[in-house]
PANU-177405 format. One line per field, with one value per residue (C-alpha): residue number from 1; x, y, z; residue in three letters. Coordinates in nm, 4 decimals. Each point is the difference from the previous one (the first is absolute). Layout:
nr	[NUM; ...]
x	[X; ...]
y	[Y; ...]
z	[Z; ...]
rest	[ALA; ...]
This chain:
nr	[1; 2; 3; 4; 5; 6; 7; 8; 9; 10; 11; 12; 13; 14; 15; 16; 17; 18; 19; 20; 21; 22; 23; 24; 25; 26; 27; 28; 29; 30; 31; 32; 33; 34; 35; 36; 37; 38; 39; 40; 41; 42; 43; 44; 45; 46; 47; 48; 49; 50; 51; 52; 53; 54; 55; 56; 57; 58; 59; 60; 61; 62; 63; 64; 65; 66; 67; 68; 69; 70; 71; 72; 73; 74; 75; 76; 77; 78; 79; 80; 81; 82; 83; 84; 85; 86; 87; 88; 89; 90; 91; 92; 93; 94; 95; 96; 97; 98; 99; 100; 101; 102; 103; 104; 105; 106; 107; 108; 109; 110; 111; 112; 113; 114; 115; 116; 117; 118; 119; 120; 121; 122; 123; 124; 125; 126; 127; 128; 129; 130; 131; 132; 133; 134; 135; 136; 137; 138; 139; 140; 141; 142; 143; 144; 145; 146; 147; 148; 149; 150; 151; 152; 153; 154; 155; 156; 157; 158; 159; 160; 161; 162; 163; 164; 165; 166; 167; 168; 169; 170; 171; 172; 173; 174; 175; 176; 177; 178; 179; 180; 181; 182; 183; 184; 185; 186; 187; 188; 189; 190; 191; 192; 193; 194; 195; 196; 197; 198; 199; 200; 201; 202; 203; 204; 205; 206; 207; 208; 209; 210; 211; 212; 213; 214; 215; 216; 217; 218; 219; 220; 221; 222; 223; 224; 225; 226; 227; 228; 229; 230; 231; 232; 233; 234; 235; 236; 237; 238; 239; 240; 241; 242; 243; 244; 245; 246; 247; 248; 249; 250; 251; 252; 253; 254; 255; 256; 257; 258; 259; 260; 261; 262; 263; 264; 265; 266; 267; 268; 269; 270; 271; 272; 273; 274; 275; 276; 277; 278; 279; 280; 281; 282; 283; 284; 285; 286; 287; 288; 289; 290; 291; 292; 293; 294; 295; 296; 297; 298; 299; 300; 301; 302; 303; 304; 305; 306; 307; 308; 309; 310; 311; 312; 313; 314; 315; 316; 317; 318; 319; 320; 321; 322; 323; 324; 325; 326; 327; 328; 329; 330; 331; 332; 333; 334; 335; 336; 337; 338; 339; 340; 341; 342; 343; 344; 345; 346; 347; 348; 349; 350; 351; 352; 353; 354; 355; 356; 357; 358; 359; 360; 361; 362; 363; 364; 365; 366; 367; 368; 369; 370; 371; 372; 373; 374; 375; 376; 377; 378; 379; 380; 381; 382; 383; 384; 385; 386; 387; 388; 389; 390; 391; 392; 393]
x	[1.3208; -0.0048; 0.0697; 0.0482; 0.2305; -0.1442; 0.2018; -0.1228; 0.1875; -0.0604; 0.0664; 0.3212; -0.1614; -0.3325; -0.0970; -0.1957; -0.1745; -0.1752; -0.0662; 0.1041; -0.1381; -0.0990; 0.3479; 0.0516; 0.2376; 0.1354; 0.2003; 0.1406; 0.0695; 0.2256; -0.0985; 0.2554; 0.0127; -0.1853; 0.1590; -0.1693; -0.2328; -0.0563; -0.2625; -0.1571; -0.3599; -0.1824; -0.0821; -0.3791; -0.0762; -0.2225; -0.0687; -0.3724; -0.0537; 0.2046; -0.2091; -0.3218; 0.1096; 0.1015; -0.3224; -0.2142; 0.1542; -0.0496; -0.3761; -0.2408; -0.0818; 0.2529; 0.3434; 0.2467; 0.0003; 0.3637; 0.0219; 0.3619; 0.1476; 0.2950; -0.0527; 0.1891; -0.2131; -0.3191; 0.1118; 0.0164; -0.3552; -0.1177; 0.1843; -0.1855; -0.3215; 0.1609; 0.0636; 0.3159; 0.1810; -0.0676; -0.0757; -0.3473; -0.0799; 0.1387; -0.2087; -0.3140; 0.0442; 0.0806; -0.2919; -0.2273; 0.1157; -0.0139; -0.3357; -0.1832; -0.3252; -0.0380; 0.3571; 0.0450; -0.2543; 0.2668; 0.3321; 0.1507; 0.3348; 0.1583; 0.3744; 0.1052; 0.3087; 0.1652; -0.1377; -0.3543; 0.0377; 0.0577; -0.2352; -0.3470; -0.3005; -0.1091; -0.2549; 0.2660; -0.0454; 0.3104; 0.0172; 0.0515; -0.3239; -0.1894; 0.1180; -0.0769; -0.3488; -0.0529; 0.1200; 0.3256; 0.3331; 0.2733; 0.3349; 0.3267; 0.2658; 0.3330; 0.2645; 0.2125; -0.0066; 0.2230; 0.3644; 0.2550; 0.1430; 0.3750; 0.1532; -0.3237; -0.1288; -0.1397; -0.2473; -0.1399; -0.0299; -0.2388; 0.1319; -0.1579; 0.1166; 0.2056; -0.2178; -0.2950; -0.0562; -0.0501; -0.2111; -0.2340; -0.0453; -0.0994; -0.2352; -0.1712; -0.0484; -0.1546; -0.2559; 0.1515; -0.0477; 0.1672; 0.2868; 0.1228; 0.3487; 0.0323; 0.3053; 0.0249; 0.1514; 0.0626; -0.0117; 0.1698; 0.2953; 0.0523; -0.1029; 0.3381; 0.0447; 0.1236; -0.3187; -0.2328; 0.1892; 0.0106; -0.3739; -0.0906; 0.2304; -0.1182; -0.3636; 0.0717; 0.1818; -0.2761; -0.2694; 0.1780; 0.0490; -0.3624; -0.1377; 0.2229; -0.1719; -0.3613; -0.0419; -0.1141; 0.2341; -0.1061; 0.2764; 0.0294; 0.2685; -0.1456; 0.1096; -0.0183; -0.2080; 0.2791; 0.1232; -0.1116; 0.0387; -0.2737; -0.2062; 0.2215; 0.3017; -0.2006; -0.0994; 0.3646; 0.1140; -0.2973; 0.0558; 0.3641; -0.0758; -0.2747; 0.2079; 0.2785; -0.2400; -0.1557; 0.3375; 0.1186; -0.3334; 0.0433; 0.3651; -0.1148; -0.2693; -0.2829; -0.3465; -0.1683; -0.3479; 0.0679; 0.1021; -0.1692; 0.1482; -0.0208; 0.1274; -0.0091; -0.2279; 0.1838; -0.0525; 0.2026; 0.2228; -0.1840; 0.1672; -0.0577; -0.2108; -0.1621; -0.2541; -0.1479; -0.3661; -0.1246; -0.0319; 0.3654; 0.1153; -0.1995; 0.1379; 0.3642; -0.0254; -0.1820; 0.2178; 0.3112; -0.1388; -0.1211; 0.3553; 0.1569; -0.2387; -0.0944; -0.3743; 0.0799; 0.0138; -0.3470; -0.0206; 0.1477; -0.0794; 0.1051; 0.1485; -0.1291; 0.3395; -0.1217; -0.2834; -0.3186; -0.2713; -0.2113; 0.2907; 0.1133; -0.3558; -0.0579; 0.3241; -0.0894; -0.3462; 0.1495; 0.2151; -0.3064; -0.1993; 0.0961; 0.1100; 0.3570; 0.2171; 0.0065; -0.2221; 0.0769; -0.0753; 0.1371; 0.2227; -0.0446; 0.1097; -0.0429; -0.2557; -0.2263; 0.0854; 0.0393; -0.3696; -0.0260; 0.2643; -0.1478; -0.3446; 0.1166; 0.2184; 0.0877; -0.3428; -0.1881; -0.3331; 0.1243; 0.0911; -0.3198; 0.0172; 0.3637; -0.0911; -0.2703; 0.2636; 0.2195; -0.2902; -0.0632; 0.3575; 0.0123; -0.3262; 0.1190; 0.3120; -0.2020; -0.2113; 0.3180; 0.1263; -0.3220; 0.0365; -0.3211; 0.1247; -0.1126; 0.1548; -0.3334; -0.0773; 0.3545; 0.1063; 0.2544; 0.2315; 0.0206; 0.1364; 0.2989; 0.3361; 0.2039; 0.3421; 0.2860; 0.3415; 0.2578; -0.2741; 0.1263; -0.2196]
y	[11.8312; 0.1658; -0.2461; 0.0279; -0.2102; -0.1592; -0.1564; -0.2622; -0.1054; -0.2428; 0.0675; -0.1569; -0.1876; -0.1041; -0.0973; -0.3125; -0.0318; -0.3063; -0.2196; -0.3616; -0.2384; 0.2948; 0.1528; 0.3433; -0.0302; 0.3062; -0.0525; 0.2304; -0.1430; 0.1930; -0.0062; 0.0402; 0.3379; 0.0081; 0.1570; 0.3079; -0.0842; 0.2580; -0.0239; 0.2315; 0.1136; 0.1845; 0.3630; -0.0033; 0.3365; -0.1364; -0.3543; 0.0398; 0.1719; -0.2626; -0.2809; 0.1866; 0.0621; -0.3615; -0.1349; 0.2481; -0.1120; -0.3623; 0.0504; -0.2821; -0.0242; 0.2655; 0.0206; 0.2383; 0.1658; 0.0172; 0.3009; 0.0874; -0.0696; 0.2237; 0.2577; -0.2236; -0.3057; 0.2043; 0.1189; -0.3589; -0.0568; 0.3145; -0.0922; -0.3339; 0.1964; 0.2477; 0.2882; 0.2059; -0.0074; 0.3554; 0.1362; 0.1000; -0.3528; -0.1518; 0.2466; -0.0887; -0.3713; 0.0321; 0.2389; -0.2633; -0.2505; 0.2130; 0.1584; -0.3276; 0.0231; -0.2801; -0.1268; 0.0242; -0.2800; -0.2443; 0.1858; 0.1092; 0.1370; 0.1313; 0.0074; 0.3118; 0.1037; 0.3196; 0.2060; -0.1107; 0.0778; 0.3654; 0.0081; 0.1539; -0.0779; 0.2282; 0.1608; 0.0854; -0.2731; -0.1854; -0.3708; -0.0562; 0.1827; -0.2029; -0.3240; 0.1159; 0.1057; -0.3555; -0.1513; -0.1193; 0.0463; 0.1507; -0.1784; 0.0729; -0.1938; 0.0983; -0.2180; 0.1354; -0.3086; -0.2982; 0.0146; -0.2775; -0.1673; -0.0245; -0.3303; -0.1894; -0.2306; 0.2805; 0.0912; 0.3303; 0.2012; 0.2799; 0.3503; 0.2863; -0.0119; 0.3190; 0.2915; -0.2276; 0.1474; 0.3534; -0.1206; -0.2078; 0.2941; 0.2162; -0.2676; -0.0264; 0.3778; -0.0240; -0.2530; -0.3450; -0.2482; -0.3130; -0.0822; -0.2621; -0.1228; -0.2654; -0.2157; -0.3176; -0.3468; -0.1941; -0.3797; -0.0692; 0.2124; -0.1942; 0.1670; 0.0668; 0.0374; 0.3522; 0.0988; -0.1479; 0.1669; 0.3363; -0.0163; -0.0907; 0.2561; 0.2799; -0.0760; -0.0003; 0.3348; 0.1527; -0.1300; 0.1361; 0.3449; 0.0176; -0.0868; 0.2629; 0.2584; -0.1139; -0.2161; -0.3619; -0.1923; -0.2617; -0.2623; -0.1361; -0.2449; -0.1035; -0.3432; 0.0427; -0.2342; -0.0240; -0.3557; -0.3547; -0.1275; -0.1912; 0.1075; -0.1903; 0.2071; 0.3196; -0.1235; -0.0680; 0.3462; 0.1816; -0.1754; 0.1058; 0.3601; 0.0540; -0.1630; 0.2487; 0.2941; -0.0546; -0.0587; 0.3419; 0.1684; -0.1161; 0.1096; 0.3485; 0.0145; 0.0278; -0.0059; -0.3035; 0.1270; 0.3116; -0.1608; -0.1719; -0.2640; -0.0120; -0.3435; -0.1889; -0.3001; -0.3314; -0.1078; -0.1816; 0.2112; 0.1662; -0.2337; -0.3190; -0.2517; -0.1348; 0.2570; 0.0121; 0.0188; 0.2800; -0.2578; -0.1034; 0.3622; 0.0668; -0.3063; 0.0720; 0.3730; -0.0225; -0.2835; 0.2062; 0.3154; -0.1831; -0.1256; 0.3420; 0.2864; 0.0845; 0.0406; 0.3488; 0.1215; 0.1439; -0.0678; -0.1823; 0.1856; -0.2139; 0.1382; -0.1371; -0.0165; -0.0398; -0.2441; 0.0605; 0.2005; -0.3129; -0.2250; 0.2446; 0.0212; -0.3768; -0.0627; 0.2597; -0.1521; -0.3459; 0.1377; 0.1323; -0.3223; -0.0454; 0.2405; 0.1342; 0.1541; 0.3260; 0.1974; -0.1567; 0.2402; 0.1728; 0.2835; -0.0182; 0.2310; -0.1637; -0.2498; 0.2936; 0.2428; -0.1994; 0.0038; 0.3624; 0.1206; -0.1917; 0.1376; 0.3599; 0.0202; 0.3571; 0.1297; 0.2328; -0.1536; -0.3401; 0.1105; -0.1219; -0.3360; -0.0386; 0.0801; -0.2664; -0.2449; 0.0890; -0.0602; -0.3409; -0.1104; 0.1583; -0.1692; -0.3361; 0.0158; 0.1221; -0.3146; -0.2065; 0.1482; -0.1282; -0.3375; 0.0542; 0.0653; -0.1910; 0.0382; -0.0664; 0.2676; 0.1415; 0.1318; -0.2044; 0.3011; 0.0041; -0.3554; 0.0940; -0.0086; 0.3191; -0.1485; 0.1850; -0.1639; 0.2261; 0.2471; 0.3265; 0.2081]
z	[7.8741; 0.3339; 0.2795; 0.3707; 0.2147; 0.3072; 0.2826; 0.2383; 0.3122; 0.2799; 0.3688; 0.1173; 0.2842; 0.1470; 0.3557; 0.0729; 0.3340; 0.1422; 0.2995; 0.0217; 0.2716; 0.2207; -0.0011; -0.1505; -0.2864; -0.1726; -0.3107; -0.2629; -0.3425; -0.2348; -0.3661; -0.2740; -0.1652; -0.3313; -0.3007; -0.1407; -0.2899; -0.2735; -0.2717; -0.2550; 0.0087; -0.2791; 0.0504; -0.0014; -0.1599; -0.2766; 0.1202; 0.0647; -0.3334; -0.1863; 0.1467; -0.0797; -0.3608; -0.0600; 0.1480; -0.1918; -0.3290; 0.1053; 0.0227; -0.0762; -0.3699; -0.1026; -0.1606; -0.1613; -0.3413; -0.1105; -0.2318; 0.0753; -0.3408; -0.0787; -0.2715; -0.2438; 0.0812; -0.0044; -0.3416; -0.1245; 0.1194; -0.1765; -0.3185; -0.0014; -0.0671; -0.2393; 0.2404; 0.0307; 0.3363; 0.1162; 0.3457; -0.1163; -0.1157; 0.3183; 0.1999; -0.1962; 0.0592; 0.3691; 0.0444; -0.1546; 0.2627; 0.3158; -0.0793; -0.0672; 0.2019; 0.2537; -0.0355; 0.3771; 0.0432; -0.1206; 0.0230; 0.3325; -0.1209; -0.3198; -0.0665; -0.1898; -0.1917; 0.1272; -0.2897; 0.0870; 0.3717; -0.0880; -0.2996; -0.0238; -0.2163; -0.2806; 0.2334; 0.2595; 0.2614; 0.1099; -0.0781; 0.3730; 0.0834; -0.2606; 0.1583; 0.3530; -0.1080; -0.1257; 0.3285; -0.1562; 0.1812; -0.2223; -0.0163; -0.1785; -0.1884; 0.1572; -0.1648; -0.2846; -0.2187; -0.0724; -0.1024; -0.0711; 0.3105; -0.0502; 0.1038; -0.0624; -0.2731; -0.2152; 0.2770; 0.1264; 0.3172; 0.0888; 0.0598; 0.1918; 0.3631; -0.0391; 0.1041; 0.0809; 0.3475; -0.1316; -0.2945; 0.2171; 0.2375; -0.2971; -0.1361; 0.3387; 0.0014; -0.3486; 0.1231; -0.0610; 0.2835; -0.1316; -0.2328; -0.2432; -0.0867; -0.2702; -0.0347; -0.2073; 0.0143; -0.3208; 0.0129; -0.3382; 0.1158; 0.3207; 0.2119; 0.1556; 0.3753; -0.0667; -0.1851; 0.2626; 0.2855; -0.1775; -0.0726; 0.3593; 0.1611; -0.2288; 0.0788; 0.3736; -0.0064; -0.2129; 0.2369; 0.3045; -0.1538; -0.1159; 0.3428; 0.1564; -0.2205; 0.0332; -0.3113; 0.0337; -0.2336; -0.2520; -0.0121; -0.3550; -0.1087; -0.3363; -0.1176; -0.3744; -0.2163; -0.2577; -0.0570; -0.0717; 0.3585; 0.1767; 0.2999; 0.2465; -0.1031; 0.0528; 0.3461; 0.0879; -0.1045; 0.1557; 0.3327; 0.0022; -0.0949; 0.2594; 0.2726; -0.0611; -0.0360; 0.3419; 0.1606; -0.1160; 0.0798; 0.3594; 0.0031; -0.1003; 0.2710; -0.2514; 0.1570; -0.1600; 0.0912; -0.2095; -0.3302; -0.2935; -0.2286; -0.3773; -0.1005; -0.3253; -0.0066; -0.0095; -0.3608; -0.2657; -0.2232; -0.2875; -0.2524; 0.1987; -0.1937; 0.3168; 0.1119; 0.3492; 0.0938; 0.2279; 0.2774; -0.0395; -0.0049; 0.3167; 0.1789; -0.0860; 0.0686; 0.3312; 0.1300; -0.0734; 0.1619; 0.3109; 0.0507; -0.0455; 0.0840; 0.3620; 0.0675; 0.1380; -0.3626; -0.0813; -0.3716; -0.2980; -0.3210; -0.2961; -0.3195; -0.3300; -0.1698; -0.3584; 0.0657; -0.1949; 0.1719; 0.0524; 0.1044; 0.2696; 0.1331; -0.0051; 0.1888; 0.2627; 0.0370; 0.0580; 0.2823; 0.1799; 0.0191; 0.3639; 0.2771; -0.0085; 0.2733; -0.1955; -0.2384; -0.3405; -0.2835; -0.3099; -0.1095; -0.3751; -0.2801; -0.3412; 0.1354; 0.0889; -0.2777; -0.3221; -0.0879; 0.1110; -0.2432; -0.2920; 0.0752; 0.0403; -0.3135; 0.0960; -0.0978; 0.2401; -0.0998; 0.1242; 0.3531; 0.1659; -0.1790; 0.1049; 0.3611; -0.0127; -0.1254; 0.2984; 0.2373; -0.1590; 0.0650; 0.3468; 0.1003; -0.1361; 0.2161; 0.2970; -0.0337; -0.0303; 0.3268; 0.1550; -0.1743; -0.1995; -0.3558; -0.3075; -0.3464; -0.1654; -0.2550; -0.0153; -0.3407; -0.1940; -0.0144; 0.3802; -0.0143; -0.2154; 0.1802; 0.0312; 0.0696; -0.1703; 0.0073; 0.1639; 0.0968; 0.1492; 0.2279]
rest	[UNK; UNK; UNK; UNK; UNK; UNK; UNK; UNK; UNK; UNK; UNK; UNK; UNK; UNK; UNK; UNK; UNK; UNK; UNK; UNK; UNK; UNK; UNK; UNK; UNK; UNK; UNK; UNK; UNK; UNK; UNK; UNK; UNK; UNK; UNK; UNK; UNK; UNK; UNK; UNK; UNK; UNK; UNK; UNK; UNK; UNK; UNK; UNK; UNK; UNK; UNK; UNK; UNK; UNK; UNK; UNK; UNK; UNK; UNK; UNK; UNK; UNK; UNK; UNK; UNK; UNK; UNK; UNK; UNK; UNK; UNK; UNK; UNK; UNK; UNK; UNK; UNK; UNK; UNK; UNK; UNK; UNK; UNK; UNK; UNK; UNK; UNK; UNK; UNK; UNK; UNK; UNK; UNK; UNK; UNK; UNK; UNK; UNK; UNK; UNK; UNK; UNK; UNK; UNK; UNK; UNK; UNK; UNK; UNK; UNK; UNK; UNK; UNK; UNK; UNK; UNK; UNK; UNK; UNK; UNK; UNK; UNK; UNK; UNK; UNK; UNK; UNK; UNK; UNK; UNK; UNK; UNK; UNK; UNK; UNK; UNK; UNK; UNK; UNK; UNK; UNK; UNK; UNK; UNK; UNK; UNK; UNK; UNK; UNK; UNK; UNK; UNK; UNK; UNK; UNK; UNK; UNK; UNK; UNK; UNK; UNK; UNK; UNK; UNK; UNK; UNK; UNK; UNK; UNK; UNK; UNK; UNK; UNK; UNK; UNK; UNK; UNK; UNK; UNK; UNK; UNK; UNK; UNK; UNK; UNK; UNK; UNK; UNK; UNK; UNK; UNK; UNK; UNK; UNK; UNK; UNK; UNK; UNK; UNK; UNK; UNK; UNK; UNK; UNK; UNK; UNK; UNK; UNK; UNK; UNK; UNK; UNK; UNK; UNK; UNK; UNK; UNK; UNK; UNK; UNK; UNK; UNK; UNK; UNK; UNK; UNK; UNK; UNK; UNK; UNK; UNK; UNK; UNK; UNK; UNK; UNK; UNK; UNK; UNK; UNK; UNK; UNK; UNK; UNK; UNK; UNK; UNK; UNK; UNK; UNK; UNK; UNK; UNK; UNK; UNK; UNK; UNK; UNK; UNK; UNK; UNK; UNK; UNK; UNK; UNK; UNK; UNK; UNK; UNK; UNK; UNK; UNK; UNK; UNK; UNK; UNK; UNK; UNK; UNK; UNK; UNK; UNK; UNK; UNK; UNK; UNK; UNK; UNK; UNK; UNK; UNK; UNK; UNK; UNK; UNK; UNK; UNK; UNK; UNK; UNK; UNK; UNK; UNK; UNK; UNK; UNK; UNK; UNK; UNK; UNK; UNK; UNK; UNK; UNK; UNK; UNK; UNK; UNK; UNK; UNK; UNK; UNK; UNK; UNK; UNK; UNK; UNK; UNK; UNK; UNK; UNK; UNK; UNK; UNK; UNK; UNK; UNK; UNK; UNK; UNK; UNK; UNK; UNK; UNK; UNK; UNK; UNK; UNK; UNK; UNK; UNK; UNK; UNK; UNK; UNK; UNK; UNK; UNK; UNK; UNK; UNK; UNK; UNK; UNK; UNK; UNK; UNK; UNK; UNK; UNK; UNK; UNK; UNK; UNK; UNK; UNK; UNK; UNK; UNK; UNK; UNK; UNK; UNK; UNK; UNK; UNK; UNK; UNK; UNK; UNK; UNK; UNK; UNK]
């Protein structure tokens, strides 16, 4: 991060003049010398654009389509409908998503995997151009995945800082305007102080580097659903994680007005027998965020984290029943795409039906962002949970 040093000094003395009882009194008062004070200020090369990007994504009634699955993860999705994991099949599925007519009515940003950022449709248009034509801002996943964190309780850390400055500059040139970095915190494994600190510091460095190269960063410390802990334990861990994240964001001079957050909702562990209602999830989640997140942040775009399509939408709707300090919306992957994949089945004749399925889910979450969603008429399949223990992304 480029920074400039600024020095402030006080004059060594000041003169005070005044009259007292008609007599002229001249007096000079010497002030102690002040020590030089140095502080860092962000270089403002992209600041206006970063703020504009973040606020555009945080538009009323809109959220993010997360379609940044790695090729391996995308392959698992394709295999679930009987398709081989080939570049052509990945291209066909991603083309289906980005060319959906009217998607920009509900989606303001789409997170892409690197392959997709440089990929074109079968008729020669770039995926980036297709998104822009639909009024959707292209984003890019920039982390390099999770690896074991040595010295921890079998926890992980996120790699990808090496070379990030040059990569983000190239992504900006290719048309990306925001970025995503996903790290995780596991409650059953602690979380250890080491893992929380590593996650927060990595997110802060990533955010700083992205802003220096024109990309508005999404800050995402995902607190995994794995475990049988209750909602109060999730609240405790989430509060600790977000406190440390914002401490390090400030230490790295990150512009809060030019970022977006992608938190987990505060829910019980996936194996907890005591389930929480949407109203409870909303109360716990919003109370935690209000204690930790400055109102300068434009938007909070929740991840679904293995919730069912309907559950993720109901929880979002509950959080928008009263005004919030920030735009509260969604950045969903499986909770937007599950029905789409099952409708498409890899068959060209099903593309339009699959695109209609995507619009149904996008519109439902758009309504939830406005606090106007109802689950009435939702298919039973959309209510099925998608949690996978030990899920890798």
